[in-house]
N, C-alpha and C positions, 0 to 999 in steps of 0.2 A: 454431482455424483463423485467427482474426484475429491472434493472436500470431505464428504462423508466417509469415503474409503480411507482417506488420510487420517481422519479423526479416529477411525477404528484400528488402523494398522499401527500407528505410532505407539499407543499404549501396549498393544500386543507384542510388538517387537521389543519394546523396552522391558516387558516382563520376561520374554524369552532370554534376552541378554542377561538379565539379573539372575535367572535360574541357571543359565550356563556358567556365569561367574561363580555362583555358589557351589556348583558341582565340580569346578575345575580344581586340579591339584594345586596345592599351596606350597610355595618355597619358603622354608624357615631358615633363617640365618643363625648359626650357632656361635657367632662371635658376640657374646652377650656383653653389652656395655656396662652392666653391673659387676662383671668379673666373678660371678658366682658359679659358673659352669666349671665342673671339675671331674677328675677321676681320682679314685683312691686305690691304693695297692697295698697288699699285705703278704709278707713271707714269714712263715712260722717254722723256723729250723729248731733242732734240738737244743742248741745253746743260746740262740738269740731270736727274738721276734722283731721284724722290721715292718714299719708301717709308714706310709707317706701319701702325699697328694700331688696332683699336677693340675694347674689351672690355665695353662696356655692353650686354650681350646678354640678352634675355628672350624669352618666347614658349613655344610648345608644339608637339610633333609627336605625332600619333596614328598608331601603327604596329602592324600585325598581322603577326608573323613568318610566319604561315601564309598570309597574303594581302596581300603588300606593295604590290600595285598599288592598294590602297585608301587608301594613305597620304594624310594631309592635315595641314596645319600652317601656322603663321605664325611668322616670326622678326622680332624688333624690335631695332634697334640704336640706342642713344642717340647722336645725331650729335655731341654735345659730347664723347663718349668717344674720338673719332678723334684720334690723337696722331701727330705727326711730331717728329723730333729737334730741328729748328730752331724756336726759340720765335717768331720773327717770322713764319715761314712758317705756323706753326700758328695764329697770330692771324688771318692772312689767310684761312686755310682755314675757320675758324669764322665769319668775317665775312659781311656782307650780300652782298658781290660774289661769294662762292663758295658755301658751304653754307648760310649764314644760319641757324645753329643756334638762334637765339632765336625766329625765326618758324617754323622747321621742325625741331623738336627730335628727331623720329624718322625713321629709315630703316627701311622694312618690306618684307618679301617674304612674300606669301601664296600658297600653292599653289593651282593650278587643275586639275592633272592629272598623271598619271604614265604613262610609256611605256617600251618596251624594257626591261622588268623581267627581270633574271636573278639567280638566287640560287644560291650555292654554299656549303654548310654554313651558317655564321651571317652571311655577307656578301651583301648585296643591292646590285646596281648598277642604276641606272635613269636616265632622262632626266626631270627634274622641270620642269614648266611652272608659271609663276606670274606674279604681278604685283609688280614692283619699284617702290617709290615712294621718290624722293629729291627733296628740296626742293619737295615738293608736286606733282611730276610723276610719273605712273605709266606704266610701259612693260611690255609683255609680254616675258617672258624664259624661255628654256629652258636648263637647265644639267645636265651629267652629274653625278651624285651617287652616293656610296656610303653605305650604312647598315650598320653592324656591330652586331648584336644580341648583347649580353652578358648572358645570363640569370644571375640570382642573383649578380651581381658588385658590387652597390652597397655592401655592407658592406666588401668587400675594397678598395674605392676610398677608404674612410674614412668612409662614411656611418654613421649611427646606427641605421638600419633595414635589414632585408632588402629586396631589390628588384632591378630590372633597369636596365641602362644601354643607351642607343642612341647610338652614335658616328656623327655626320653629317659628311661631308666633301664640299665642292663647290668648283668652280673655274670662273670665267667672266670674260668681258670685256664692259665696257659703254663707252659714249662719254659723256663729260661734257657735250658739246654737246647730246645728246638729253635731258638733264635740266635744261637752262637754267643750267649752271654756267659762267658766263663763256664762252659759246659763241664759238669762233673767235678768242679772244684769248690772247696769251701762249703760243702753242703751241710756241715755241722752248724755253720753260722748263717748261711744264706740258702734258704730252701730252694729247691728246684721249682716247686709249684708257686705261682704268683696269682693271688686272688685279686681280681680287678672289678671295681664297680664304677659305672658311669652315671652321673646325674647332670642332665643337660636341659636347658630351656632354649628352644628355637623360637625366634621372633619373626613375625610376618606383618610389618606395618602396611597400612593402606593409605 
């Protein structure tokens, strides 16, 4: 009798464990070894338009495809990785009057909530709320965001292990004056509005 019960229980428990694993939230690492994760920023002032990128991205996102409203995570960008084509402009951007990257080396965004969640097939759209910190100043922010869950696609992307990918895309506008970045100065050449886009791939090897 014990043998029969054991033969019945082991496959059942194994199946339950597999289902539980499939339903569990997945932790995605944003420190992409391919170094393609990045943010773009654009400022369009009357006299000059400035555009650049930042690729010093790290952090993690915890995402459950079966319950995306429970998403949580934190994105960190190394401030010194912000790049613009003009060398003099970049020196100013990194300097104490602007981002002061020596004193404030990280720009961070940490989630506090998710709303308006809609999922179609493997793509989830939502409004993500969180705290954005730039130059030591923290502000509340809400941004429309899409999450594309790519199950079992890590090796196809060039990874050395099986695993999943979560592609995160967000776009929002902030004001440099609200973060103490030369507030009210040089607005004919450096706009107050900063348009930011994030394009990130989180990796979850198994």
